[in-house]
N, C-alpha and C positions, 0 to 999 in steps of 0.2 A: 504494499500499499504506500502511495507516495506521500510525502509530507503535506501536500495540498488536500488530500482526501482524508487525512486523519482528523477524527473529532474528539472532543474533550469528553463526550459521552455518546453512546449510540442512542440514548433515549433522550428526547426533547420535552415531550408532554405525554401524559397518559390520561385516559378516561375510563372509569368503571360505571357501566350503565346501571340504572335503577328503575324500578317501577313506581317505588314510593320514595321520593327523594328525601322527605323529612325523616322517614324510618331509616333509611341507609345513612343519613347524616348523624342521627342519635347513635346508631350502631358504631360507626368509626370514631365519632367523638368519645364514646365510651371506652372502647378498647384501647384507643391510642392516647387517651387523656389529652386531647387537643381541641381547640376551637376552629371550626371551618367557616370560611366567608361564603355566604350564599348570594347569588346574582342571578337575575332572570333576564338580563340583557333586552329587556323590553318585551319579552315574549312569555306568554303563559305556557306554551307547549315546550319550550327549550330553556331548561334551568340548570344551574350547576352549583355544586358547593366544593370550594377549592381547598385542597389540603395545604396546611401551612409549610412553608419551605424558604430556605435561604434564597436571597434575591438571585445568586448566581448558580443555584442548585436546580435539579430537575423537579418540576412541579406536575400536578395533575389534579383531577377533580372527579367528584361523583357527578354524574349527568342524567338528567331525564329529557330524552329527545324522542321525537316521532320515529326517527330512522334508526335508533339503537335499543337493543334489548339485552337484558341480563343473560348470561349463559355460563354453564359450567364446564364446558368443553371447548372453549375457544382460546383466544390469546390470553396469556397469564402475565400479570405484573407481580413484582415483589416490592412490598413497602418496606422501607428501612426502619428497623426497630433496635438500633445500636444499643446494646446493654440493657434492653428492656423486653426482650423476646419472651422470657418466662411470664413476666408481669402482664404482657398483652395476651398471651395465650390463656392466662387464668381468667380473663374477663370475657372471652369470646362466647361461651355457651350462655352464660347469664344475660348477655347482651342480645341474645336471639340467633347467634350463628353456630357453626359447628367446626371443630377442629378435624381436619381430614388426615393430615400426617403431623405428628408431634414433632418437637424439636429433633432435628437431625443434623449431625455433623456434616459439613461439606467437606469433601475429600481435599486433601492438600493444605489443610490449616486455614481455609477461607471462611471461618465462622460457622454458623449454623442457619437452618432455615426451617420453617414449618408451613403448612398449607391449611387454609380455612375455606368454608363456604360462608359467604355472608348472608345477610338477611334477604337479599335480592336473588340469590342463587348462583352468584358469581364465585368462582374458584380463584382465590387471591393468596399469593405467597407473602411470607413475612421473612426478613432476613436480619441477621446481626453479625457484624464482623467480629465481635468480641465474644 
C-alpha cells in the first residue's frame, strides 16, 4: 500500500440501526454509562443518537431510518470498552440485551472481546485493549 493510500483508521463512521431509537439509546447509555446526543436533522423519519467520542476519534450513532433495519447477521462493529469490558458486560442483560460471546482473549495479546445482541436485535462487538 502506498503512502498516499494509507489511512489513520479504516473506519470513519458507523451506524447501528434501531426500530425504537429511545429504547436503543437507553440501552447503550446504560451499558456504556454515557450520554448520547440526539438529533433529528429536521426529519421525523430519520433520527440519530451519537455516541460520545474524541474530536479526532472515530464516531458513530444509533439511527432510525426508513432504509435501514436492525440485523443480527450483517456488518458487525466493535465498540471500545477499554478497561471497562467486564463492567459493560455485567449491565447488558439487565438493560434488555443478551451476551452472545463472553469475554474472550484476542490471540497475540491484542486485548479481549465479547459480543452481544442489543435491544434492537443487532449483533454488536465490544473490545478492550487492556
